[in-house]
N, C-alpha and C positions, 0 to 999 in steps of 0.2 A: 654158070659152073659146069664143067664137063660131066658126061655120064660116068666116065671112069672115076672121077673124084667123088661123085655122089655115091657110087658103089662102095668105094673105099670108106667113106664116112659111115655108111650104113653097116659095113662089116665091123668097124671099130666099135660102133655103138652096140651092135649085137654081142660082140666079144665082151664088152664091159658089162653088159646086163647078164649074160650067161655065166660070167665069172663069179657072180654074187646071187645066182638064182635061188640057192637054197638058204640064203641067210635072210632072216626076217628083220624088218625095220623096227627097232625098239628104241624107246627113250626112257632112260633110267633116272630117277631122282634119287640122288645118293646123299645120305647124312653121315658124314665122317665121325670118328670118335670124338673129335673137338667140337661137334655140332655144326661144322661148316657144310652148307648145302651146295652141291654141284649137279649138273646134268650131263649125261653121256649116252652115247649109243651102245656103250658096253657095260657089262656088270662090273662092279667094283672088284678090285683084286684084294683089298683089305677085307679079311673076314669079319672084322669088327664093325665095318660100315653097314648101315642099313640101306637097302635099295628097294625102291618101288617102281614098278614098270608102269609108265604113263600111256604108252601106245605100243601096239604090236600089229604085225601084218596078219596074224591069225584071225583077227576080228574083222568087222566092217564088211566090205564087198566080198571078200573071199569066203565068208561064211554065210552069205546071203542065199538061201535056197531058191529065191525067185529068179536069180540070174540064170541064163542058158549055161549049160555045163562047160562049153568051150570058153566062154567069157569068164566064168568063175575060176577055171584052171589058170587062165592068164593072170587073173587078179590075185591068185594064191602065189604064183611064182614071182610076179612083178607088181606088188601093190603100189598104188599111186597115192601119194599124200601131198596135199597142197596147204602151204602155210601162207595165211593172208592177214591183212591188217584193215582197219577202218580207213575210208577215204583213200584207197589205193587203187588207182585206175589199172596199172598192170595186173594187179591181183584179179580184178574183174575180168580182164582179157583172158588170163590163164584159166580161170573158172569157166568162162564161156566156151573156150576151145574144148575143155574136157566134157562139158555138158553136151555141146553140139556133136561131138564125136561119139558120144555114148559111152565114155570111159567111167566106170564106177570108181569113185575116189573117196578118201577121207579128207575132211578140211578141218585144220587146227587154226584157231584165231590167236593172233599175237597182239594183245592190247595192254597188258600190264608189264611191270618191271620183271616180275617173275617169268612172264612168258618170254620177254626179250632175253633174259639170262639163259633160258632153255634153248632159245633159238641160237644164240651165240655158240653154245656148246655143240650144237649140231652142225651149223654151217660155217662157223668161224667168223660171222659177221651178223649185222642186224638188218640187212637190206631185205626188202620184200618186193615181189613174192619169192618164195623159196619152195622148191618141190623136189620130191624124191619119186623115182620109178625103180622099184626094188631098192638098191642101195646107191643107184646113180643119182647124184645131186645136180639139180638145175637151179642156178642162181639168176634171178631176174626172169624176164619173160621175153622169149623170142619165138614167134610162131614157127619158124623153120626148125629151130633146135628142138622144141618140144615135140613137134610132129615127127622129127627123125627118130627120137628115142621112143616114142609111142609105137611107131612103125616097127622098130627093131624088137621091141617087147612082144609084138604080135597082136596089139590091139587093132580091131577092125577099123577101116577107114570111115565106115558108116555105122550109125548107132544100131545095135542089136538089143538094146534094153527093152524089156517087156513093157507093154502098155500100162500106164499107171505107176510106173517106177518112180519113186521119190528119192531124191538125193538126201541123205542125212544132213541135219543141221550141223554147222561148225561148232566144235567144242574148244574151249581154252587149252592151250598147250600145256600150261602148268596148272595143277589142281588149285582150287581156291583155298585159302588158309581158313582154318577154323577160327571163329570169333574168340577173342580172348575173355575169359570169364571175369567179370568185375567183382570187386569185393563187396560182400553183403552190407547192406545198410546197418549202421550201429543202432543198437536198440535204444529206444527213447529213454530208458533208465540211465544210459551212459551220460546223457546231456545234464541230468540232475544228480550225478554222482557226487559224493562229498569231496571237498578240496583238502581235506586233512583236519579240518576243525570239527569238533563234535557237534552234531545237530542238536539245537535246543528244542526240547519237547514242551508242548503246551501244558500248563498246570492243569491237573484234574479239577472238574467242577466241585465247589464246596458241597458237603453234605447238607441236607435240609436243616434249616435252623441255625447254621453256622454263621458267624458275622462275615459280612462282606464290606468292601469299601463304601457301598451305597446304603448298607444296613449294619452299621457297626454293632448295634445291640443284638442283632440276630432276631429281631422281632418277627414273629409269624402272624400272618392274618388269616 
């Protein structure tokens, strides 16, 4: 590829990133008035809908005071988020590129149906890996493409992370559902509840000296 074409691609990448530099990456979990749950990178227009922000660019690497000031500023303008799945070789390659280059990033795991629904709302498909640099979307993994956009965002080519820096563990894209409360066990008295027939009570014991079937005369000894 010619030098001129590389320069043009870099300029396009820089323009795409700068156009969205001030916009934070957010994932909204939206519950509509009808109870339907959807995921979007924008807040709901319906005022009756309930929205929960699942991820934002204001947290993670951008708010880590251990990072050098210059790197923290880049992460604040162009936060990197990597969406991965289990047994995904391209996901591992994308993660390795970010780690080796020293790019602080947020990793979101996609393993459940709710995670997949959220991913489709963001990327329009369920293919992994999926990444964002600012609001620039990267579908699949290409070393050249990812490097191009990381360069355009201003991330250093060599790691500048402080010694002992630990990459935060991946978190699920969609929040875990709360367990459904089970009905309390029925009291034991319910098992012996009457079925509509009056319960027969045992006759009281005969008074002393009264006749009984075994002692008709009521003789006392």
